[in-house]
C-alpha positions, -999 to 999 in steps of 0.1 A, spaced: 0 0 0 14 34 -10 18 59 19 -7 87 19 5 122 23 -21 128 50 -7 100 72 23 120 83 23 151 104 -14 148 112 -12 172 142 3 200 121 -23 195 94 -51 195 120 -37 227 136 -34 244 102 -70 235 92 -85 245 125 -67 278 126 -78 286 90 -114 277 97 -115 298 130 -97 327 113 -120 328 83 -151 325 104 -138 353 127 -131 375 96 -165 369 81 -184 375 113 -163 406 119 -170 420 85 -207 411 80 -222 409 115 -233 439 135 -218 431 168 -224 458 194 -222 456 231 -231 487 252 -228 508 221 -193 496 212 -186 478 179 -166 446 182 -163 439 144 -127 453 142 -116 430 171 -129 399 152 -113 411 119 -79 415 135 -83 382 154 -92 364 123 -62 377 104 -39 367 132 -54 332 133 -50 328 95 -14 340 99 -7 314 127 -21 287 105 9 292 82 31 276 109 10 245 107 11 244 69 49 249 69 54 220 94 30 198 75 47 205 42 83 200 54 73 169 73 59 154 41 90 160 19 104 127 7 141 122 1 154 89 -13 181 71 6 205 75 -23 200 113 -24 205 115 13 237 94 12 250 114 -17 245 147 0 263 137 33 293 119 20 327 136 26 339 152 -6 377 152 -10 380 179 -36 406 206 -35 381 233 -27 366 212 2 401 207 17 409 244 14 376 253 31 382 228 59 417 242 64 405 279 65 377 269 89 400 252 113 424 281 112 397 307 119 382 285 147 416 281 163 424 318 161 390 329 174 392 304 203 426 317 214 414 353 212 385 344 234 407 328 260 431 357 260 403 382 265 388 363 294 423 361 311 427 398 305 393 406 320 400 385 351 434 402 358 423 438 352 389 438 370 389 436 408 364 412 424 346 441 442 333 472 428 333 504 449 312 534 440 321 567 453 300 598 454 304 632 469 282 637 499 255 663 494 235 677 523 197 680 521 198 717 525 221 720 494 197 699 474 167 720 484 183 754 480 210 747 454 235 767 476 264 747 490 269 749 528 300 768 540 
């Protein structure tokens, strides 16, 4: 029996369909119904809510679609084999060099921070009397 595309990622599909249905219903009710409570119209609230629900349904559709992509085993093995071309070796060499250099800089910066900064921080501030704050005139 051939696998059905609806068999996989059912939860994402169900989420997407429910969000679409709720969003469209909310949009249509907000547009066409006269919803007023205590003299205030709630149509705009439903329109915005419906638009947000339809937007959120895109998450479900993306998960469902990506979950149903089929890749043959040959294609998968071909993509993940180690390629020993000249360009691949050069890229690995540059990557290792950059990683090593960045790592050594990081360790040096941490050592420098540890030695330069004291463990305690002391704040100093000149003492101002209340009268000076209120009048703006320093005491003599």
